[in-house]
N, C-alpha and C positions, 0 to 999 in steps of 0.2 A: 438673356436671362432665361427665356423659355427653353432653350436648349438644355440648360442645367437642371431645369425641373423635370424635363422629359428624361435626362440621365439618370437622375436620382429616382424617379418613379420606375424606371426600367430595372434599376439595380434592386430597388426595394421589392419589386414583384418577383425577380429572380431568386432573392434571398427566401422570401416567403415559400415559393415553389420548392427551392432545395429543402428547407426545413420540413415541409410536409412530405416529400419524397423519401427524406432521410429516415422518417418513422416507420418506414416499411423495411428497414435493416436493422433489427435489433441485435443486441449483443447476446451472446451465450452466457447464462448465469449459473451454469450448473458447476458445482465444486467438484474437482477430482476426487474420487475415492481415496481414502488415506487410512493407513493402519496406525491407530493411536499409540502403539507401542514405539513407533518411530519419531514421534512428536517431540520437539524441543523440551516443552515443559514437561511432559511425563519422564523424559530421560534426565533432565537436570534437576527436577524437583525444587524449584525455587520456593521462597516465601510467598505467602499469599499476595503481599504488596507488589513483589516484583513480577510475579505471573500475572496479576491484573494490569500492570503497567505495559508489559510486553504485549499481552492480549489485546488491550485498548489502544495502543500505538503502533503496533508492528503487523499484527495478524491479518489485517484486511488487505494488505498487499504482499505480505511475505509468508502466506501459509494457503492451505487449501480450505480455509474456514472463513471465506470472504462473506461478508453481510453486504448485500447490494442495497443501498439506499435508494428512495423513490427516484432520484435524479438519474439513476442509471436506466430510467425507462424512457429517457428523452435523448434522441440523437441530435446532434453530434456529441453532446456532453458524455454520453454512455461510451462512445468509441474511445474517447480520450481516457476515461476512468479504466476501461478494460485494458488499454496499452500500457497504463500506469501498473496494473495488477499483473500482467504477463511479464512485464519487465521486472517488477519487484520479484516474482516467483523464481524467475530466470536467475537473478543475482543470489537470492537467498530464500529458500523455502524451509521454514520451521517445520512443517509437517513432514518433511523428508530428512530431518537432522540425523536419524539413525543410520541413514545410508550414506553419509559423509565419512570420509576417512579421516584420521587424526589430523593430517596436514590441512585438509580442506576445512575442518571445523575450527582449527586454530587460526586460519586466514580469515574465516567469517567472523570470528569473534573479535579479530584485529579490527575488521571493517565496522563491526558494531560499535566497539569503543570509539573509533575515529568519527564515524557519523553522529554518535549520541554527544560525544564531547564538543564537536562543531556545532550542534544543534541543527544539523542539516536533515535529520530523520527525527520524527516524521517530517514529511514535506510540508512547506508552508501552505500549499494548496490544501492538503489533507487536513492540516490543523484549522484552517479557516472553516472548512465544511464540517468538522468533527472537533469542536472546541475542547471537548473532554479528553481528547488525545494529546493535548499539550502536556509536556512534561515540565515539571518545575525543576529549578537548579538542584534540588535535594534528590528528586526522583531519578534525574539524569545521573546524578553521581552514584546513586545506589545501582542503577543499571550498570554503569561502567565498572564498578567494583565487583559486580556479580559476573559480567562477562570475563573479566580479567581473571576471576578466581576459577574459572572453568578451563582455561589455557593449560595445554600439557608443554612441558619443556621438552 
């Protein structure tokens, strides 16, 4: 019994030390500069409702307009959030929409439709931390119709 207690104590102290040291390695929170004329919402000019839904549910991971909440000041959570943002931007960056060719735009719109239909975007972890990002069935349907309307044959 004493051995288990010592192990738990050793592990606990190790975790505390890790968490303290981790705070000395913050993430970079500067958003890349963007040309507003290349932005998805500028180019596509959606209705106010659709623009608000896209901004509120997509832009924090899929644009250069990320709003970093307070918990991104706490490692290792901040590292996890930053990796989500980098991965999101890599797959789709609405701030660079004007740089995509028509084939890539169509492909990204197909992906938007697919992920919104499946309710896979926004991610569950994002919806948990940002309840206002949750899309109702009607909001998802509006987005799907909008994304499909932008596709070029």
